[in-house]
C-alpha positions, -999 to 999 in steps of 0.1 A, spaced: 207 199 -86 219 188 -56 186 196 -38 165 178 -60 183 148 -59 189 153 -25 146 159 -23 142 124 -43 160 103 -25 146 113 12 109 110 -6 119 77 -21 129 63 17 103 71 29 77 57 7 72 20 -1 46 25 -27 55 39 -67 18 61 -78 34 61 -115 37 24 -115 8 16 -91 34 -11 -79 54 -15 -48 90 -4 -50 105 -34 -31 100 -66 -53 94 -87 -22 66 -69 -10 48 -64 -41 52 -102 -42 33 -103 -9 6 -75 -20 -4 -101 -48 -3 -131 -32 -23 -116 -3 -50 -102 -31 -51 -141 -46 -57 -157 -15 -85 -129 -4 -98 -129 -44 -109 -168 -34 -121 -162 -4 -144 -133 -11 -185 -138 -10 -186 -176 6 -202 -162 40 -224 -133 18 -254 -153 26 -249 -149 60 -258 -113 54 -295 -122 35 -328 -123 66 -329 -163 82 -366 -172 58 -341 -169 32 -306 -187 47 -331 -217 55 -354 -218 21 -346 -192 0 -312 -213 -12 -326 -248 -20 -332 -242 -54 -330 -212 -80 -362 -205 -89 -348 -185 -123 -338 -216 -141 -355 -240 -117 -321 -255 -107 -322 -276 -71 -292 -259 -49 -297 -287 -19 -318 -314 -26 -310 -327 9 -325 -295 28 -355 -294 2 -364 -328 5 -372 -323 44 -383 -292 39 -409 -305 20 -412 -342 44 -418 -311 69 -444 -294 50 -462 -327 41 -462 -338 78 -477 -304 89 -505 -308 63 -511 -344 81 -514 -333 116 -538 -309 104 -555 -333 82 -555 -358 115 -569 -327 141 -598 -322 117 -607 -362 120 -603 -363 157 -626 -331 153 -656 -343 133 -651 -377 155 -656 -360 184 -688 -337 173 -702 -370 158 -699 -385 193 -711 -356 210 -743 -361 187 -749 -389 192 -745 -385 228 -771 -356 229 -793 -381 211 -801 -406 233 -808 -386 259 
């Protein structure tokens, strides 16, 4: 009986965690573990969007297409304005090309 008791004492001197109760033997260590786990759970997943491709990071997180809820109104407004400006650039380009065609045709008619 003395050997079992000695073996048990030696076991618990070397171990910090009780696998049967699933907790640390030392209460201070258990409380520190619980506080640390709670802190980590509050921060978990905050940077998960950084794992996504760059196009989804920039454009895909502006609104939720499932429930049509806008997530970032300012960025969505900037994106729409950028697309309008891009379209206007092409319109100006086509107007200039049409003007140059008319000008060239006019010069050809004069000669």
